[in-house]
KOLNU-197348 format. One record per residue (C-alpha): residue number from 1; residue in one letter; x, z, y. Coordinates in steps of 0.1 Angstrom, whole numbers. Layout:
// residues N
i aa east up north
NUM a X Z Y
...
//
This chain:
// residues 703
i aa east up north
1 m 1 -2 3
2 g 16 -11 37
3 l 11 8 68
4 t -24 11 79
5 g -41 26 106
6 k -49 60 88
7 s -26 86 93
8 v -13 108 67
9 g -30 135 82
10 k -50 140 115
11 n -34 163 142
12 a -65 189 145
13 s -56 200 178
14 r -48 167 200
15 g -52 182 234
16 g -15 167 248
17 e -3 130 257
18 i 24 134 225
19 g 7 122 193
20 k -25 116 204
21 k -37 80 194
22 r -61 55 204
23 d -79 33 186
24 a -59 3 163
25 e -25 25 172
26 l 1 33 145
27 l 19 68 154
28 v 56 69 141
29 a 77 96 145
30 l 114 91 153
31 a 135 119 132
32 g 173 125 126
33 n 203 147 131
34 p 218 152 170
35 n 243 126 176
36 v 232 98 154
37 g 220 75 179
38 k 183 85 176
39 s 178 81 215
40 t 194 46 215
41 v 170 35 187
42 f 140 48 207
43 n 151 31 237
44 i 154 0 225
45 l 121 1 205
46 t 100 11 235
47 g 122 -5 264
48 l 104 12 296
49 h 71 21 281
50 q 81 57 278
51 h 68 92 287
52 t 78 126 282
53 g 59 158 276
54 n 55 187 251
55 w 32 183 218
56 t 5 205 221
57 g 12 240 223
58 k 48 233 221
59 t 75 242 245
60 v 106 217 236
61 a 102 184 256
62 t 94 155 231
63 a 93 118 241
64 a 69 93 235
65 g 67 53 241
66 y 50 23 227
67 h 60 -9 210
68 k 38 -39 203
69 k 43 -69 178
70 d 19 -88 161
71 g -10 -75 176
72 k -3 -40 168
73 t 8 -14 193
74 y 30 14 178
75 q 33 49 196
76 i 67 62 188
77 v 75 100 192
78 d 108 109 193
79 l 112 141 180
80 p 142 167 185
81 g 173 159 169
82 t 175 186 139
83 y 197 191 109
84 s 169 204 90
85 l 134 214 87
86 a 142 253 83
87 a 126 259 113
88 h 153 288 127
89 s 150 271 160
90 a 127 258 184
91 e 136 222 178
92 e 135 224 141
93 e 99 239 144
94 v 85 211 163
95 a 101 186 142
96 r 84 200 109
97 d 52 207 125
98 f 48 173 141
99 l 59 160 106
100 c 29 185 87
101 f 4 182 112
102 g 10 157 138
103 g -6 129 119
104 a 22 106 122
105 d 15 71 105
106 a 50 69 95
107 v 84 86 102
108 i 120 66 108
109 v 148 86 100
110 v 180 78 120
111 c 214 85 100
112 d 247 83 108
113 a 264 56 86
114 t 301 75 91
115 r 283 108 77
116 l 256 98 53
117 c 261 123 29
118 r 253 155 57
119 n 224 135 73
120 l 204 127 39
121 g 197 162 35
122 l 171 158 65
123 v 158 126 50
124 l 155 145 13
125 q 134 174 32
126 i 114 148 50
127 l 106 130 19
128 e 93 165 2
129 i 65 162 35
130 t 56 126 31
131 p 67 93 12
132 h 58 71 45
133 v 94 71 54
134 l 118 43 67
135 v 155 53 66
136 c 179 36 96
137 v 211 38 88
138 n 225 39 122
139 l 263 31 136
140 l 272 8 112
141 d 300 -7 137
142 e 316 27 139
143 a 314 32 99
144 k 332 -5 93
145 r 357 3 123
146 g 364 34 102
147 g 368 20 68
148 v 336 27 55
149 s 311 2 39
150 l 276 12 21
151 d 256 -1 0
152 l 220 0 14
153 d 204 -19 -13
154 e 212 10 -36
155 l 204 37 -12
156 e 171 22 -9
157 r 167 22 -46
158 r 176 59 -51
159 l 156 68 -22
160 g 123 48 -34
161 v 120 40 4
162 p 127 8 29
163 v 163 14 40
164 v 173 -6 71
165 g 212 -11 87
166 t 216 -8 124
167 s 239 -9 151
168 a 216 3 178
169 g 242 4 208
170 r 249 -34 202
171 g 212 -41 198
172 e 219 -50 162
173 g 195 -47 132
174 t 165 -28 152
175 a 138 -56 154
176 k 138 -53 115
177 l 129 -12 117
178 i 92 -26 130
179 e 89 -53 105
180 r 98 -33 71
181 l 74 -5 86
182 a 46 -28 69
183 e 66 -19 33
184 i 60 18 41
185 g 39 36 12
186 q 51 8 -16
187 g 77 28 -30
188 n 78 59 -53
189 p 104 84 -40
190 l 114 105 -65
191 p 117 146 -56
192 v 144 169 -55
193 l 141 188 -88
194 y 154 225 -84
195 a 158 251 -109
196 e 137 253 -137
197 p 122 289 -126
198 i 114 269 -96
199 e 101 238 -110
200 r 75 260 -136
201 a 63 282 -105
202 v 57 244 -82
203 k 36 234 -114
204 a 17 269 -121
205 l 5 268 -82
206 t -3 229 -82
207 p -37 235 -96
208 y -49 261 -70
209 i -33 247 -43
210 e -44 205 -47
211 p -78 208 -40
212 a -72 227 -3
213 c -44 200 4
214 k -70 173 4
215 g -42 149 9
216 k -37 156 41
217 l -7 178 34
218 s 17 174 3
219 t 12 198 -25
220 r 46 201 -40
221 y 60 208 -1
222 t 31 232 3
223 a 37 252 -29
224 l 70 255 -21
225 r 67 273 8
226 l 43 298 -9
227 l 70 306 -29
228 e 93 311 1
229 n 66 334 16
230 d 68 316 51
231 s 43 333 62
232 a 40 319 100
233 f 41 282 88
234 l 15 291 59
235 k -9 305 86
236 k -2 272 106
237 c -12 253 75
238 d -44 273 65
239 a -55 270 100
240 y -46 231 95
241 l -68 229 62
242 s -97 249 76
243 g -89 282 59
244 s -88 266 23
245 l -51 276 17
246 l -50 313 20
247 t -78 322 -1
248 e -75 354 -23
249 e -74 335 -56
250 n -44 312 -41
251 l -28 344 -31
252 r -31 361 -63
253 a -14 327 -81
254 a 19 327 -54
255 e 23 365 -58
256 a 22 358 -94
257 a 47 328 -94
258 r 71 348 -70
259 k 71 378 -93
260 a 78 356 -122
261 l 110 339 -99
262 s 122 375 -94
263 e 120 384 -132
264 s 139 352 -135
265 g 166 367 -111
266 i 154 341 -85
267 t 145 367 -54
268 e 136 353 -18
269 e 172 352 -8
270 v 184 333 -38
271 f 153 309 -36
272 v 165 299 -3
273 t 200 294 -12
274 e 186 275 -43
275 m 167 250 -24
276 a 197 242 2
277 s 223 237 -27
278 s 202 215 -49
279 l 195 194 -16
280 m 231 189 -5
281 r 240 186 -44
282 e 215 156 -44
283 a 225 143 -11
284 e 264 144 -23
285 r 250 124 -53
286 t 233 99 -34
287 s 259 96 -10
288 a 288 91 -36
289 a 268 61 -54
290 v 265 40 -20
291 v 292 48 1
292 k 323 30 -6
293 n 363 23 6
294 t 359 56 27
295 r 396 59 42
296 k 409 93 41
297 t 400 120 71
298 e 429 122 95
299 g 412 153 111
300 f 412 158 145
301 s 413 126 167
302 r 446 126 189
303 a 424 138 220
304 d 415 166 201
305 r 445 179 196
306 i 447 184 231
307 l 411 189 243
308 t 402 211 217
309 s 439 234 210
310 k 442 268 214
311 i 469 265 238
312 w 456 232 261
313 g 417 233 253
314 i 407 259 280
315 p 436 246 308
316 a 426 207 303
317 m 385 219 306
318 l 394 237 339
319 l 414 203 352
320 l 386 186 343
321 l 361 204 365
322 a 388 208 390
323 m 386 168 393
324 i 351 166 392
325 f 343 190 419
326 w 370 171 439
327 l 353 144 435
328 t 320 154 443
329 i 331 166 476
330 v 349 138 486
331 g 323 114 477
332 a 294 136 493
333 n 307 141 524
334 y 298 108 544
335 p 266 101 529
336 s 256 139 537
337 d 265 130 571
338 w 246 99 571
339 l 213 114 558
340 s 215 148 584
341 t 219 118 610
342 g 189 98 597
343 f 167 127 596
344 h 178 144 630
345 t 172 109 645
346 l 139 111 635
347 e 128 142 640
348 p 116 139 677
349 h 97 109 670
350 l 78 130 646
351 h 72 160 668
352 d 57 135 693
353 l 39 120 667
354 l 23 154 659
355 l 16 158 698
356 r -4 129 699
357 l -24 136 671
358 g -35 169 689
359 l -19 195 669
360 g -8 218 692
361 t 29 226 706
362 f 29 255 680
363 f 17 236 649
364 a 41 207 656
365 d 70 226 663
366 m 61 245 629
367 l 57 215 611
368 t 86 199 627
369 y 111 225 633
370 g 101 245 601
371 l 86 223 575
372 y 105 190 585
373 r 138 204 594
374 v 142 224 561
375 v 133 197 539
376 g 156 174 559
377 w 186 198 554
378 i 180 207 520
379 v 176 164 512
380 s 209 159 530
381 v 229 182 514
382 m 217 183 480
383 l 210 144 471
384 p 249 131 478
385 p 265 161 457
386 m 239 157 428
387 a 240 119 428
388 i 276 126 420
389 f 279 153 399
390 f 253 148 374
391 p 264 111 363
392 l 300 127 362
393 f 284 156 341
394 t 262 131 318
395 f 294 109 313
396 l 308 140 295
397 e 281 145 277
398 d 279 108 268
399 v 312 106 255
400 g 308 138 232
401 y 332 163 252
402 l 306 190 261
403 p 305 200 219
404 r 347 206 226
405 v 339 228 256
406 a 313 248 232
407 f 339 247 204
408 n 368 261 229
409 l 346 289 240
410 d 327 296 206
411 g 352 322 198
412 i 352 342 227
413 f 315 342 231
414 s 314 355 195
415 k 336 384 203
416 c 311 391 226
417 s 286 394 201
418 a 268 362 216
419 c 261 324 205
420 g 292 299 211
421 k 259 278 219
422 q 257 297 251
423 a 286 273 265
424 l 264 246 267
425 s 234 262 287
426 m 262 276 307
427 c 276 240 315
428 m 242 231 323
429 g 234 256 344
430 l 262 244 370
431 g 240 216 379
432 c 208 237 379
433 n 201 271 363
434 a 166 264 356
435 a 177 234 334
436 g 205 261 321
437 v 179 285 308
438 v 154 255 295
439 g 187 247 275
440 t 191 279 259
441 r 162 268 236
442 i 192 248 213
443 i 201 289 206
444 d 182 300 173
445 s 184 338 174
446 k 158 350 199
447 r 184 380 208
448 e 208 358 215
449 r 190 332 237
450 l 177 364 260
451 v 213 371 264
452 a 218 333 276
453 i 190 334 299
454 l 199 369 314
455 t 236 354 323
456 n 228 317 330
457 n 225 325 367
458 f 262 338 371
459 m 271 301 370
460 p 268 290 404
461 c 244 258 401
462 n 245 228 427
463 g 224 246 451
464 r 252 270 457
465 f 281 245 462
466 p 274 234 497
467 a 275 268 510
468 i 305 280 491
469 i 326 244 503
470 t 320 254 537
471 v 328 287 538
472 a 359 277 517
473 t 370 248 541
474 i 363 267 575
475 f 378 302 564
476 f 407 288 538
477 s 415 252 543
478 g 405 252 577
479 m 432 278 586
480 t 462 265 571
481 g 453 228 571
482 i 450 227 531
483 s 435 196 517
484 s 401 192 501
485 l 421 191 463
486 i 426 229 475
487 v 389 234 483
488 a 382 220 447
489 l 404 242 429
490 i 389 275 450
491 l 356 261 433
492 a 370 258 400
493 a 380 295 407
494 v 346 305 417
495 i 335 285 381
496 v 359 309 365
497 l 348 340 380
498 g 311 332 368
499 v 324 325 335
500 t 343 360 333
501 v 313 376 347
502 t 292 361 322
503 l 314 372 290
504 l 317 406 306
505 t 276 411 314
506 t 272 392 281
507 k 295 420 262
508 a 274 445 279
509 l 240 434 271
510 t 249 430 230
511 s 264 467 229
512 t 232 478 246
513 i 195 469 250
514 l 204 434 229
515 r 225 452 204
516 g 232 429 174
517 e 256 408 156
518 s 265 371 162
519 s 248 344 143
520 s 263 318 127
521 f 254 279 135
522 i 268 239 133
523 l 285 226 158
524 e 290 194 156
525 l 321 175 171
526 p 305 137 176
527 p 332 110 175
528 y 345 100 208
529 r 317 70 221
530 r 319 46 245
531 p 299 55 275
532 q 264 34 281
533 l 267 35 321
534 g 232 21 325
535 k 218 49 301
536 i 239 73 322
537 l 226 62 353
538 v 189 66 344
539 r 192 99 326
540 s 214 113 358
541 v 195 97 383
542 l 160 101 376
543 d 159 129 351
544 r 183 150 369
545 t 189 145 403
546 v 154 131 412
547 f 137 159 394
548 v 158 187 405
549 l 157 174 442
550 g 121 170 438
551 r 116 206 427
552 a 133 219 452
553 v 116 200 481
554 a 82 215 468
555 v 94 251 470
556 a 113 246 500
557 a 88 231 522
558 p 67 259 523
559 a 95 282 530
560 g 104 259 561
561 v 68 271 575
562 l 74 309 564
563 i 112 310 580
564 y 98 299 614
565 l 69 319 614
566 l 93 350 608
567 s 114 337 632
568 n 89 330 660
569 l 67 359 661
570 e 73 393 675
571 v 67 423 671
572 g 73 448 701
573 g 90 419 720
574 i 116 415 685
575 a 114 385 661
576 i 101 396 626
577 t 135 386 615
578 g 153 408 637
579 w 134 437 625
580 l 140 426 589
581 s 177 421 596
582 r 182 457 610
583 f 168 473 580
584 l 190 458 559
585 d 224 459 580
586 p 234 493 565
587 l 234 478 529
588 g 250 445 545
589 c 278 461 562
590 l 286 480 531
591 m 292 450 511
592 g 312 436 541
593 l 282 413 550
594 d 256 423 575
595 g 221 423 578
596 i 214 385 587
597 i 234 373 558
598 l 211 397 535
599 l 181 386 549
600 a 191 347 548
601 f 201 356 510
602 l 161 366 509
603 l 148 340 527
604 g 171 315 506
605 l 150 327 474
606 p 131 293 474
607 a 162 273 470
608 n 199 284 478
609 e 209 253 500
610 i 195 273 527
611 v 213 304 532
612 l 240 291 551
613 p 217 271 576
614 l 197 303 581
615 c 225 322 587
616 a 234 302 617
617 m 200 302 627
618 l 197 339 626
619 y 231 342 645
620 m 220 319 672
621 s 182 333 677
622 s 170 299 678
623 g 137 304 657
624 t 144 270 636
625 l 169 262 613
626 t 204 250 628
627 e 218 218 617
628 i 255 221 606
629 g 271 186 616
630 n 303 204 633
631 l 323 227 613
632 s 346 240 642
633 l 313 251 663
634 l 299 267 628
635 r 332 287 628
636 d 329 296 664
637 t 293 309 659
638 l 305 331 628
639 a 338 343 643
640 a 315 355 673
641 n 293 375 649
642 g 321 394 632
643 w 330 372 606
644 t 366 371 589
645 w 382 358 557
646 m 370 392 541
647 t 336 386 551
648 a 339 350 539
649 v 352 362 502
650 s 323 387 503
651 f 300 363 511
652 i 312 335 482
653 l 313 369 457
654 f 274 373 468
655 s 266 334 461
656 v 278 338 429
657 m 264 369 419
658 h 227 371 434
659 w 191 366 424
660 p 180 335 409
661 c 161 310 431
662 s 121 310 428
663 t 124 280 405
664 t 146 296 381
665 l 126 328 378
666 i 95 310 372
667 t 112 289 343
668 i 123 324 327
669 k 88 340 330
670 k 78 310 309
671 e 105 306 284
672 t 109 344 277
673 g 69 346 284
674 s 77 382 297
675 w 78 396 334
676 f 101 424 325
677 y 130 398 314
678 m 122 378 347
679 m 126 410 368
680 l 153 418 348
681 s 172 387 356
682 f 162 391 390
683 l 180 425 394
684 l 208 420 370
685 p 232 395 388
686 t 220 415 419
687 l 232 448 410
688 i 267 436 400
689 g 271 413 430
690 i 263 442 454
691 v 287 462 430
692 c 313 439 431
693 c 314 433 472
694 v 313 471 481
695 l 340 471 456
696 f 360 442 472
697 h 354 451 509
698 s 366 489 503
699 i 397 478 487
700 a 402 452 511
701 v 397 476 542
702 l 424 503 528
703 f 450 479 520
//
């Protein structure tokens, strides 16, 4: 039987976009391990007809797109990359649940031809869920260069499902994927056989649960989950099957089968180990039969001998960071000036237009000098460096360097009883802390994920860089004539400080309120690949730069109105901002700052980009956000209000260690589902920042 419009199972809750089919539409799931070229296959099949979202009830982003051929429309859902369906992480859970309950008509499993044995484990697991599988063996060009050849016909015979070889990066073979979907369901994939006691238990359970599965779920797969006693997943299955699975009779039969297994020496732990071992042995046998002429593994590449070296790995990483920051600083200067000039030129025209519309002077001033000026400042300051930093960061991601960063830092995080994957979410925090918080989904352990979320804010995001760069330039480079390269090194030192505080705080958390042992995980070092420049530009500019900029503008626009009101409304002849700064002044002076600087940080909660302009505005008592176009003028303004090199250092320290922006706080609440952890993420960096500033100021004054 070929592929038809009938699904393996209908999604019981299709409230979202992802996986919601229209009539005469075929739903195809795209699964695979990370770094197998799955996204490239997805992009080729769907072109620009894509959208992203979360499958109903899930928090892991999933992409979907459409492919039309011969009058048929295929909705292709790109599932998160995962090594197994054990559901130890959010990605694994989403992939498994979609395959079981998402109503897919077919599943395309993308494999890496250079690492077929490891990839076959996932293929065999998916075949236990559904036989409607097509295997895509990708990266054949890389396999050929590595001296590896594969007998795809033999692989197809052994698996019992269609197999297509592709080199998606070069656009070769992908057209056959849709063509061979028509053959799905015609084969007869043989199940992986487990130890005899397990097979007897499955056979004993089958008569009980087969009527409940009703062809909507694989009877064998469901029986194995009952024997495994995966209660959370079984509850989902029972709801999907309208309560017909977990009946008293079926539960008694499952308990009897588990007792029989235990008497045979197969406890729940042994059961899980036996399942994994059997799948791996079958994958090894199949791989050995189809992979030919494999060249002996040479170990690490020449580049990895340096980039992952115990001696040179971390220095090389720091040097690379410094280069990226230098390129960002130098490249962003002129575009920032052009954008700033453009916004400044339009400002009086906007004000006149609002007056002509009859809004009145107060509201025209509020919208022009409050809302518009704040938005203009953020776009001018944020857009150029993001448009440079994100493509460079995405470039490192695309060529395969970021997993090397996690490899270099894994040992350090393990000593802090944390997960090495935290290094990746930490790197994402350099671009945007909210993105870094979302990135912690790759961490399996809930405890370790919470640690990563609570400490991510110690990595200075893109919004904090402009203020740090400006202060470093006018108080250090400006005083000594040091070039922008040294400013980049100062910025790299700030990153090192952020990493150091992250590690110390992580150790403190895992030794107190989040005590526990670090978990093990699979960290793949993918081969270095030629970067896809088009893909890099799309992902970095559209998915990251425009997204982050839009979010910042959305929260900063109303903040501009609030700042204008606080600066222009008076109580007792003094602006509200004046009263607030006086209240904060004692604490500010203790930290080596002042009340105005602390107030600027507080008012900058919606967006860190406006902290320094707010300082200038409050010092000048202008009532509107001040344009910083001349660094000499800004330095004179700050110096006239008591700023010294010590103030500059305290400012940089507090820039690294203070509360997250409002967007990040909202993201933390969403990811943890807890007001407590959101407040803790606000208080933790703030208290550490206050203590560090007080200590530094006290020592500096003393000596």
